[in-house]
C-alpha positions in Angstrom: -25.8 -9.8 -139.7 -26.3 -12.9 -142.7 -22.4 -12.9 -142.7 -22.1 -13.3 -138.7 -24.5 -16.1 -138.5 -22.5 -17.4 -140.7 -19.1 -16.6 -138.9 -21.2 -18.0 -134.7 -22.1 -21.2 -136.9 -18.8 -22.1 -138.0 -17.1 -21.5 -134.7 -20.4 -24.4 -133.5 -18.6 -26.7 -135.5 -15.2 -26.1 -134.5 -16.4 -26.3 -131.0 -18.2 -30.0 -131.6 -15.5 -31.4 -133.4 -13.1 -30.4 -130.9 -13.0 -33.4 -128.3 -11.1 -31.9 -125.7 -13.0 -28.7 -125.5 -16.4 -30.5 -125.3 -14.1 -32.6 -121.9 -13.0 -29.2 -120.7 -16.5 -27.8 -120.9 -18.5 -30.3 -119.9 -16.4 -33.0 -118.1 -14.4 -31.4 -115.8 -16.4 -28.6 -114.9 -19.1 -31.6 -113.5 -15.8 -33.3 -112.1 -14.9 -30.0 -109.6 -17.9 -29.8 -108.4 -18.7 -33.5 -107.3 -15.4 -33.5 -105.9 -15.3 -30.3 -104.0 -18.9 -30.0 -103.0 -17.8 -33.0 -100.6 -14.1 -32.6 -99.7 -13.2 -28.9 -99.0 -13.5 -27.3 -95.2 -12.1 -24.3 -93.4 -10.9 -22.2 -89.7 -11.5 -18.7 -89.0 -10.0 -15.3 -88.1 -11.3 -12.1 -87.7 -14.5 -13.1 -88.1 -17.1 -9.8 -87.8 -19.7 -10.3 -85.0 -21.7 -8.5 -82.9 -22.7 -8.5 -79.6 -26.7 -6.7 -78.5 -25.9 -6.8 -74.7 -30.0 -6.3 -73.3 -28.6 -6.1 -69.8 -25.8 -3.5 -69.6 -24.5 -5.6 -66.2 -21.1 -6.2 -64.8 -21.7 -9.8 -65.9 -22.3 -8.8 -69.4 -20.0 -6.1 -69.7 -16.9 -8.6 -68.8 -17.9 -11.1 -70.9 -18.5 -9.0 -74.1 -14.8 -7.4 -72.9 -13.7 -11.2 -73.1 -15.2 -11.4 -76.5 -13.9 -8.4 -77.6 -10.5 -9.8 -76.5 -9.9 -12.3 -78.3 -8.2 -12.6 -81.5 -11.2 -14.6 -83.2 -14.0 -11.7 -83.3 -13.7 -8.5 -84.5 -16.7 -6.7 -82.5 -18.9 -5.0 -85.0 -19.2 -1.5 -83.3 -22.4 -0.7 -84.1 -25.5 -0.4 -81.7 -28.7 -2.2 -83.7 -31.8 -3.5 -82.0 -33.0 -7.2 -82.2 -35.1 -7.0 -85.1 -32.4 -5.5 -87.3 -29.5 -8.4 -86.6 -30.9 -10.4 -89.9 -30.2 -7.2 -92.3 -27.3 -7.4 -91.0 -26.3 -10.6 -91.9 -27.7 -9.6 -95.1 -26.3 -7.2 -96.3 -22.8 -9.4 -95.4 -21.5 -7.3 -92.4 -21.2 -10.1 -90.0 -21.2 -13.9 -89.2 -22.5 -14.0 -86.2 -25.0 -12.2 -83.3 -24.5 -12.7 -79.6 -27.4 -11.4 -77.8 -27.3 -11.2 -74.5 -30.8 -11.2 -72.1 -32.3 -8.3 -69.6 -31.5 -9.3 -65.9 -28.4 -11.1 -67.2 -26.9 -10.9 -64.3 -29.6 -11.4 -62.1 -30.7 -14.5 -63.1 -26.9 -15.4 -62.6 -27.2 -14.5 -58.6 -31.1 -16.3 -57.9 -31.3 -18.6 -60.5 -27.9 -19.4 -60.8 -28.1 -19.7 -64.7 -28.9 -17.8 -67.2 -28.8 -18.0 -71.3 -27.2 -15.9 -74.2 -28.7 -16.3 -77.8 -25.8 -17.0 -80.8 -27.1 -16.9 -84.2 -25.3 -17.8 -87.0 -24.9 -16.9 -90.3 -25.4 -21.1 -91.9 -24.9 -20.4 -95.4 -21.0 -20.5 -94.4 -21.7 -23.6 -92.5 -18.4 -24.1 -91.1 -17.3 -20.8 -90.7 -20.6 -20.9 -88.6 -19.7 -24.1 -86.6 -16.2 -22.3 -85.4 -17.3 -19.9 -84.6 -20.3 -21.3 -82.0 -17.0 -23.3 -80.8 -15.1 -20.1 -80.2 -17.6 -18.1 -77.9 -19.0 -21.3 -76.8 -14.9 -22.0 -75.4 -14.7 -18.1 -74.2 -18.1 -18.4 -72.6 -17.2 -21.7 -70.6 -13.6 -19.7 -69.3 -15.8 -16.8 -68.1 -18.3 -19.1 -66.6 -15.5 -21.1 -65.2 -13.7 -17.8 -63.6 -17.3 -16.7 -62.2 -17.1 -19.8 -60.5 -13.6 -19.7 -58.6 -15.7 -17.2 -56.3 -19.2 -18.2 -55.9 -20.7 -21.3 -54.3 -23.0 -22.9 -55.8 -21.9 -22.7 -59.1 -23.3 -20.9 -61.7 -24.4 -21.7 -65.2 -24.1 -20.0 -68.5 -26.4 -21.8 -71.0 -25.7 -20.6 -75.0 -28.9 -21.1 -76.9 -27.8 -21.4 -80.7 -29.5 -21.3 -84.1 -28.1 -21.2 -87.4 -29.2 -18.8 -89.5 -30.3 -20.3 -93.5 -28.7 -23.5 -92.9 -30.5 -25.4 -90.1 -28.5 -28.3 -90.5 -25.3 -26.9 -91.1 -24.8 -29.1 -94.4 -21.2 -27.7 -95.6 -21.6 -28.8 -98.7 -24.2 -25.4 -99.1 -20.8 -23.3 -98.8 -18.7 -24.9 -101.0 -20.9 -25.5 -104.0 -21.0 -21.8 -105.0 -17.9 -21.4 -104.6 -17.3 -23.8 -106.8 -19.5 -22.9 -109.7 -17.2 -19.7 -109.6 -14.1 -21.4 -110.0 -15.8 -24.0 -112.7 -17.1 -21.1 -114.6 -14.2 -18.8 -114.6 -11.5 -21.5 -115.1 -13.8 -23.5 -118.0 -14.8 -20.1 -120.1 -11.3 -18.2 -119.8 -9.8 -21.5 -120.7 -12.4 -21.7 -123.9 -12.0 -18.4 -125.7 -8.3 -17.8 -124.4 -7.4 -20.0 -127.6 -10.6 -18.6 -129.6 -8.2 -15.9 -131.2 -4.7 -17.5 -130.7 -5.5 -20.8 -132.9 -6.6 -18.8 -135.4 -3.2 -17.4 -135.9 -1.6 -21.1 -135.4 -3.8 -22.6 -138.3 -3.0 -20.3 -140.4 -6.9 -18.6 -140.8 -5.9 -15.5 -139.4 -5.2 -14.6 -142.9 -9.6 -15.2 -143.9 -10.6 -12.9 -140.8 -8.2 -10.0 -141.7 -9.5 -10.2 -144.8 -13.4 -10.3 -143.8 -15.2 -7.2 -144.0 -16.1 -7.8 -139.8 -14.6 -5.5 -137.5 -12.8 -6.5 -134.7 -15.2 -6.6 -132.3 -17.1 -8.7 -134.4 -14.7 -10.9 -135.1 -14.5 -11.5 -131.1 -18.2 -11.2 -130.4 -18.9 -14.3 -132.7 -15.8 -15.9 -131.4 -16.9 -15.5 -127.8 -21.5 -16.1 -128.7 -20.6 -20.0 -128.8 -19.3 -20.0 -125.8 -22.0 -17.6 -124.5 -24.3 -20.5 -125.6 -22.8 -23.7 -124.3 -21.9 -22.1 -121.3 -25.5 -20.9 -120.0 -26.1 -25.0 -120.8 -23.0 -25.6 -118.4 -24.5 -23.7 -116.4 -27.9 -25.2 -115.9 -26.0 -28.6 -115.5 -24.7 -27.6 -112.2 -26.9 -26.2 -111.4 -29.3 -29.8 -111.3 -25.8 -31.1 -110.1 -26.2 -28.4 -107.0 -29.5 -29.2 -106.4 -30.7 -32.5 -107.0 -27.1 -34.1 -105.8 -25.0 -31.8 -103.4 -29.1 -30.2 -101.5 -27.7 -26.9 -102.0 -31.4 -25.0 -101.6 -32.8 -22.2 -104.2 -34.2 -20.1 -102.0 -33.9 -16.8 -104.6 -35.5 -15.8 -108.3 -34.2 -18.6 -110.1 -33.9 -16.0 -113.1 -32.0 -13.6 -111.0 -29.5 -16.0 -110.5 -29.5 -17.2 -114.2 -28.8 -13.3 -115.3 -26.4 -13.0 -112.8 -24.2 -16.3 -113.7 -24.8 -14.9 -116.9 -22.4 -11.9 -116.3 -19.8 -13.6 -114.9 -19.7 -15.4 -117.5 -19.6 -13.4 -120.0 -17.0 -11.5 -117.7 -14.8 -14.6 -118.2 -15.5 -14.7 -121.6 -14.1 -11.3 -122.4 -11.3 -12.2 -120.0 -10.3 -15.2 -122.0 -10.8 -12.9 -125.3 -8.5 -10.9 -123.3 -5.8 -13.2 -123.5 -6.1 -14.7 -126.5 -5.3 -11.6 -128.2 -2.3 -10.8 -126.2 -0.7 -14.4 -126.8 0.7 -16.2 -129.5 0.6 -20.0 -128.9 -2.4 -22.2 -127.4 -0.2 -23.9 -124.6 0.6 -20.4 -123.3 -2.7 -18.9 -123.3 -4.2 -22.1 -121.9 -1.4 -22.2 -118.9 -2.2 -18.2 -118.6 -6.2 -18.9 -118.0 -6.7 -22.7 -116.5 -3.4 -21.9 -113.8 -3.3 -18.4 -114.0 -6.5 -17.8 -113.2 -7.0 -20.7 -110.3 -4.6 -20.0 -107.4 -6.2 -16.2 -107.7 -10.1 -17.5 -107.6 -9.6 -20.6 -105.0 -7.8 -17.7 -102.2 -9.1 -14.1 -103.2 -12.8 -15.2 -103.6 -13.4 -16.1 -100.5 -15.3 -19.9 -100.7 -12.1 -21.5 -99.1 -10.2 -19.8 -97.1 -11.9 -16.7 -95.2 -11.2 -13.4 -96.3 -10.9 -12.1 -92.7 -8.1 -14.3 -92.2 -5.8 -12.3 -94.4 -3.9 -8.9 -94.2 -5.8 -5.1 -95.7 -3.7 -5.6 -98.3 -4.8 -9.0 -99.7 -8.3 -7.9 -98.9 -8.5 -5.2 -100.9 -6.7 -7.1 -103.6 -9.3 -9.8 -103.4 -11.8 -7.0 -105.0 -10.1 -7.2 -108.6 -11.1 -11.3 -109.0 -14.4 -11.4 -110.4 -15.1 -14.5 -108.8 -14.7 -13.3 -105.6 -18.2 -10.5 -106.8 -19.5 -14.0 -108.1 -19.5 -16.7 -105.1 -20.6 -13.6 -103.1 -23.9 -12.8 -105.4 -24.2 -16.1 -105.8 -24.9 -17.4 -102.4 -27.1 -14.0 -101.8 -29.1 -15.5 -103.9 -29.1 -18.9 -103.8 -29.0 -19.7 -99.3 -30.2 -16.3 -98.2 -33.1 -15.6 -100.7 -31.8 -12.0 -101.4 -33.3 -9.9 -104.4 -31.5 -7.4 -106.7 -31.5 -5.0 -104.2 -28.9 -6.4 -101.6 -26.6 -7.9 -105.0 -26.1 -5.5 -106.9 -22.8 -3.9 -106.2 -21.8 -6.9 -107.5 -23.2 -6.6 -110.6 -22.3 -3.3 -111.7 -18.7 -4.7 -110.8 -18.5 -7.5 -112.6 -20.3 -5.7 -115.8 -17.8 -2.8 -115.1 -15.2 -5.3 -115.0 -16.5 -7.9 -118.6 -16.5 -4.7 -120.2 -13.1 -3.4 -119.4 -11.7 -6.8 -120.3 -13.1 -6.6 -123.7 -12.3 -3.2 -124.8 -8.7 -3.6 -123.9 -9.3 -7.1 -126.1 -10.9 -5.5 -128.8 -7.7 -2.4 -128.9 -5.0 -5.3 -128.6 -6.8 -7.2 -131.6 -3.9 -7.1 -134.1 -5.6 -6.1 -138.0 -2.0 -7.6 -139.1 0.2 -9.8 -139.2 3.4 -8.4 -139.5 
């Protein structure tokens, strides 16, 4: 254990002597979280919504059919009660809910106006706003149709509520996504050069003749970055909460535990890259450029996954950032506990174990 601690101490010295590494670890994340948090926007298609028809009359059925015919929505075919709506939101099954009140047709005919309630998931404010616009536009279109044959005019009034984000703050959606992006790229990039650097500096022989097994060498390489990434995570969280005004509704301990699983997974991926490459330039290219595009495209925080073909939706399941983004958003914005994010935790743990196992198997115990 003394030798192992000495090895870890050596790695810490390597990190603190390298100003470029410190810039990647602390400078880039703070810059990205600030810029991305204010700058990003998105659009919506094929969003899952649910309609609760308490009226079950001709007008409500016609309105539902117009919603079903739209390419913007996919009607979630499940019969639930009003009290079960929030549970569906928490599970991430739906993006919006439309509640049609009893006597919808009767109110239109006698009172000349009726209301519908629109509930949206405020943890994705841009998606929620777009869905409200689409639903309102379809409702107004239906209103024009019925008024073409009726006099005096009838009115349908949408009552809108954005769950988990009443103010519609756009940054609270992007900040968890940027956290996933930053941690993924930075952690992977840092450990991607850990082993290959020893090859380039000619110090690999010392590692190979040391009493450590490959797993000991790799863990000693990763642990300093695990500690520093945790420190970095705290800076990012403080910036998100106090500058970006992103709420922390859930357990802070669960957030840190879940984040450490994701960080460990990213570090394991970096170690794998470091073991299969022969130069630091190639390792950094694979870790930063190679990881950035899948993380941006397939995590879901910029481009809604519902817009993509089924093949790419399935492909997104092998992107670790997708699982982290979903879990962090559930913890921070919805205040959910471990019962709702255990799937994300299991997925990331399995990925981390897989990457570390492959990295160990690819560790070359001979230079030739």
